[in-house]
Legacy VTK file of the C-alpha trace (Angstrom):
# vtk DataFile Version 3.0
C-alpha trace
ASCII
DATASET POLYDATA
POINTS 91 float
96.729 84.168 104.645
95.471 87.161 106.079
91.877 87.897 106.931
91.271 91.185 105.643
86.992 91.389 106.729
85.283 88.161 105.554
87.697 88.019 102.427
90.610 85.741 102.685
94.101 86.933 100.746
96.429 84.504 99.064
99.942 84.535 100.708
101.702 86.866 99.102
99.192 89.488 98.139
99.688 92.855 98.381
103.723 92.323 98.684
106.368 93.557 96.219
104.437 94.043 92.757
102.356 96.949 92.733
99.153 95.746 90.364
99.065 98.906 88.534
102.781 98.764 87.283
101.776 96.781 84.522
98.883 98.680 83.312
98.704 101.189 80.496
100.828 99.127 78.060
99.717 98.521 74.989
100.548 95.395 73.100
103.395 97.121 70.738
104.806 98.556 73.372
104.962 95.232 75.001
106.515 93.713 71.719
109.228 96.669 71.763
110.051 95.438 75.166
109.761 91.806 74.243
112.245 92.643 71.462
114.585 94.291 74.050
114.922 91.086 75.484
115.621 89.003 72.744
112.426 88.136 71.148
111.943 88.611 66.975
108.826 90.105 65.769
107.900 86.711 63.527
104.998 87.342 62.144
101.110 88.396 62.943
98.472 86.641 62.723
94.941 88.773 62.834
95.502 90.573 65.516
97.837 88.947 67.552
101.526 89.407 66.856
103.779 86.153 67.122
107.100 86.899 68.834
110.396 83.899 68.456
113.046 83.570 70.657
116.078 81.201 70.288
115.692 79.602 73.503
112.653 80.648 75.230
109.079 80.050 74.549
106.760 81.560 71.529
104.657 84.658 72.444
101.510 85.382 70.949
100.666 89.181 71.502
97.736 90.576 71.286
97.520 94.225 69.150
95.104 95.929 71.471
95.454 99.601 72.844
96.208 98.351 76.615
96.456 94.716 77.417
95.041 93.449 80.529
97.705 93.229 83.499
96.918 89.956 84.093
98.015 88.747 80.695
100.625 90.608 80.501
102.036 89.151 83.837
101.170 85.580 82.318
103.375 86.765 79.310
106.325 88.032 81.586
106.089 84.680 83.068
106.024 82.631 80.205
109.090 84.581 78.570
111.049 83.861 81.764
111.492 87.005 82.761
111.249 88.679 86.149
108.501 91.705 85.938
111.576 93.850 87.183
113.635 92.572 84.203
110.813 93.365 81.857
110.285 96.615 83.127
114.070 97.403 82.634
113.865 96.985 79.300
110.749 99.483 78.792
113.214 102.241 78.202
LINES 1 92
91 0 1 2 3 4 5 6 7 8 9 10 11 12 13 14 15 16 17 18 19 20 21 22 23 24 25 26 27 28 29 30 31 32 33 34 35 36 37 38 39 40 41 42 43 44 45 46 47 48 49 50 51 52 53 54 55 56 57 58 59 60 61 62 63 64 65 66 67 68 69 70 71 72 73 74 75 76 77 78 79 80 81 82 83 84 85 86 87 88 89 90
């Protein structure tokens, strides 16, 4: 672990991914990106959009104007995609 002042950073922190790279993505935009990766919008329950994929876990994405980067990263991890693969499907 690296020490910065009196704080310890977890191994790998600060390497690779920029935390702001996943900011300003809405729930609807995330659904479109996951659809480009093969997911299908199955239904919506309340404010959550449920995405289905034949061979990957089902995802529940909140219909928010902006998803928290940690939430989005967790959804990406659950889907089996890397952040880079997710962002490639963005366009």
